[in-house]
Steps between C-alpha positions, in 0.01 A plus 500: 500500500272248334774232507476512891135429508249247379135580429228269607185526290159338513198580282134490565304462176134551469341344193140589419330174389316475156162385637183643373368561848642615828637270766191500745209625296370506132601852411699548175875543517510685160766777489397841381130503586357830640606556856304333781287282265656162553369482856244332730426475873753218540800672356393826670486323834139586593377355833368144496641396159692177454800430269492188290838383361558488119634154423681615183715735718628201700570312190706786363706520813567127495609532128762765596605292804564182295688717230729642770574161663301582818343266740124533467346486845195269538338754736520881478324766711389851428574777749389854550776752472376816683594850399317814416529675171234689283526241223427209726126527589490200732787630721680166442634300210437121465839339456692197610745496794607179679369249243548615140418290192865459391837494684876430448539524130777641266569631159834493310637811320788527248729803566663705237829311545319168426504375868177363647343596827229331699277753684273372767127580531376515857132480424213577258185601662157628395353835589246762378613824345417836649353787315694792350548845631538779238689809593549678167154611411459834693557589859316208641583130513253278312442133568418228240400177663459298175823312589379403856467118499696434185699187565876515545781258568786635700826327418754562784864413415764401735775780555716319250573779252821693534493756208234710320571274199387189703180681583429599144572140374276350778218738424533432131470126572189548717331698232592245236347219719187683574448577132580137386255362755236740397431618858609868457568729208816643671427862416684717752380826349136403568585364840426138435852409602641706791827461680634619837869448593653438843855609505781498762876502493759334714886462499609224275548181696242597767211251532280721711248702291496887521207722552276492182310770327211433267480681164157540332354670192713344232302464178745333266773238521773758432365717763514217747873456413565875524322543836685207658835633381413850644392341834826297523703808439293706763551238771876477431529879525311498834716218654825665375406828655444332838123497486253208530228363276141567606241236413268704266297490176634709222341612176694516171433791271592391138487873374763623744681169548479554883367324809278661764403374839119402527457358847664269759475139385228282652565175674256201472367567846395847397236353284342283769451200284239248602317224313200628303191370675289510184726268293563125565843360437579422132588131437697411195480118435769291332250428224438870427857583516589232243221631272641842517864377444398290199325801348809731508620628171872452385703736722765742368818294609353194335410684186836658475683161529258361230587793267873439547475124458214466246564804279880514554474870598780676692428538875487881443225464238299257704524725806365804304227305321367338813517806712133575418252215454330699214827549320591130527151420374545733202840343415354147500218611286756622246653162503164349383587666169876450476754250653777760482533530881784741517385733226156510676682582818702784331193656361299488824787628713595757229226660297205388716643614839642815343154601370337413832750722680460798256129485483474429878251217448461150633567179289125439511453829305780421240340548164693227300352159556747218583378308196607788261829544669563124444401535142742793450781292649411210259520744199857585591594140539342404174711774331182684389627815669820599670544586862530860408173502312331326788603794714328720244189283506477505879380871529233421245382199712485728806249726316319230304518157658452297180668189357857617430507301170224718363680821615821382332324419169295827511818716545712288252755416764559135400874428510692473165663148486543497119872467465494669159345823635734507792797453276397803295502709821834356611662571161365857506636579848844338436545693169405839678728442799862449371666633812314265737582214256868571536466511875339155506775361260764641736354284784256731671214271552293753694417690178256215421257673731506808268415291197219310674357831614505656160348178342218494759435872433489429130254217548299711763590241756330220325805295396565184704811596709644138483476485119646854481803405707565177301484671156700804612786296636508280195507808268765684705721184525502463127673831478799405701 
């Protein structure tokens, strides 16, 4: 049935900005403080208080707008979005409606088949966050208003996505950008990056959009992908059974992998938007915009291209290494110790990422310093140790982040390069393996692996593999 229909998907992404204070007052934005302590009369909406706009919040929105190829509007206006909910003390949320900070941008994604897609961004606007209702601590609902007034940017995409994979890749790109820009930490589990999906289906070839449903409560990238796939399937089933799609808001339950209806979906007029009378229009001058643009860091696509061009890395390596800014930074710090770009890439993508995944830590918490990893790679390249011994040294580095050269000497792991000592081991293994010698002499080259393995075992892995192979071949060939 899916071949008959086309999904139309748009995402609304809220990114909590990494400012020290809230958008309209001086309260702390620190996550994890005791409930209802990061508050004041302004963010609680007490009568007579006046909001004052945090300039850093506007700068962060402009940074994201420039990075996503948006037009930065010279003038933007704040509006009141009116609705009642227990975690919104004012009874309205200060947001932007008709005149947002940024409009008409795009990002490019690379699909699994290697094709590129350009996905439009309708707008990026500023707003304040609401508080948090807590339903799982007894029979009553508790409200924590610490989050009220925490600054957000809402990034609204065009309905350009057609598959759950498109949505996953788009969301990954947005997270990557906010982290590179330093405007948001991108942590979905803590709620600093939140995503709602608008989904509709239509017969393939039809231009008119179908009725959309909004899906909320998705706390990971994979859950976004799963929830969208479920909603597409649900809508197709309804249409095929002769029903019609109702515009509504659905909640995704990750434990049961099911969607549940929450309420009918609101339209803009339901919120009775009007300009906030306490806030003057925000003016972004060309001079300020240029200052912000000039201060932007190297963005992920540019860094990826530089890794491919400058370090001659495969595109796959560059994609993985630049996926997180901190990982790319770590890799480049390794290169301050070694100029073996590919080996450094292999170690970071292999042992480093494997450890991070197993230990469930961030790269910032990884115990081996990039300097010591670079020194370990140099020890291999200088034939002080073999690659195999390096793999044995690495777990020691994880526990005791010291200079690997000291560890190698302490544990007597220095590679044997003395040809005389290696020749003795080669002679011993050849003389004790007549059957394998005959196999080699009869043309079975693969048996060389057996000899190398036995010699490495004999030397406790310390023999130089290249020297072993050379001496072994010479010795065996003299027996022909």
